[in-house]
Residue, then its C-alpha position, 0 to 999 in steps of 0.5 A: x522511537x519504535x514504529x507502528x511497524x518495526x522491521x529488524x535485520x530482515x533478510x529474504x532469499x529466493x534460492x541463491x538470490x538474496x532479495x533483502x539483506x539485513x534491513x531495518x526500518x520503522x514506520x511510525x504511527x499516523x505518518x506517511x513513510x516512503x520506500x524508493x529504490x531502483x528496479x530489483x532493489x527489493x522493495x516489493x519483496x519487503x512489502x510481501x514479507x511485511x504483510x505475510x506473503x512469504x516467510x522471512x529467513x532472518x530477522x523480526x517484523x513487529x506490528x504494534x509491538x506484536x511479532x507478525x513474521x510467523x503470521x499469514x496474510x489473513x491473520x495480518x489483515x485482521x490486525x489492520x494491515x492491508x496492501x495494494x498492488x502495482x497491478x490492480x486486483x479488482x473484479x472487472x465484471x462487477x460494478x464499482x459498488x459491488x467491488x466495494x461491498x465484497x472487499x470486506x471479508x469479515x462477513x463470511x458470506x457464501x458466493x451466492x450471497x455475494x451476488x445477492x442483496x445481503x448488505x445493509x444500508x450502512x454498508x451501502x452508504x459507506x461504499x458510496x461515501x468512499x467512492x465519492x471520496x476517491x472521485x468515483x461516485x458518478x461511476x459507481x454503477x459502471x463495471x470496474x473493467x470499464x474504468x481507466x487504469x488510473x480509476x481502477x487504482x482509485x477503486x482499489x484504494x477505496x476498497x482497502x478503505x472499506x476495511x478501516x485499515x490501521x496501516x495501508x501499504x501502497x505499491x506504486x500507487x501512481x504507476x500507469x496513472x494519467x498525470x492529470x489524476x496524480x495530483x488528485x490521488x496525492x491529495x486523497x492519500x494525504x486526506x486518508x492519512x489525516x482525516x481517517x488516521x491511516x498510517x501509510x507506507x508507500x513504494x513509489x518511483x515518481x520522485x515528485x510524488x514521494x517527495x511531496x507525500x512522505x515525511x521520511x523516506x527509505x532507499x534500498x539498493x541491491x536488496x540492502x538499505x542505502x539511505x534514509x532521511x527526510x525528503x530533502x536529505x534523500x534528494x541531496x544524498x549523493x548515494x541516492x543520486x548515484x544509485x537511483x536518481x541518476x538512473x532516471 
């Protein structure tokens, strides 16, 4: 069955370094799909290709049946596909609410407007509801730079939700987060998937997290597809154990 995202025979090289080679996978609509693999296995490169950060050398990437490998980041974002990063991309000298409001690009506001009060009551209400959803409502007026790293990741997640994405690519969402926050983040990712209908494609190194979160998991090694299957199939796949799990 074709997926919401269809990746077919994708290869990407940087100079003489082959980062991805002949990768094919599907991300089904309405599901949570995982992507794992050792450091340097090509996971982030694949994410960058999917969302338009760099062109692929070979293959095809389709989103809801449309070829997108020739599109750039803003064009793909307008189609409803967004991503988060290992290192958060927030505005540390603005408060949380302002971060939420300026994360929506479709308004075409000038820089002067960003610091003014050009936002509607509806915008403000949505921003505050999403901050409450991720557990940051009480900190809504704090500067984003004053939040802990884990809270900054929650803010970035909420900022992405402001754009009503159809699919959200999350690059190691739990990396650097205090263990006490991880269970709450897992719960919110699941709720965003079920309640908001957002398809999630997740890179994750924490095996407990990805096994608890994803319905189907792909594993890369040395830039190539190593295995894919259900969490239980991946957990017991000797190739995955040798290439990835055994290294932890």
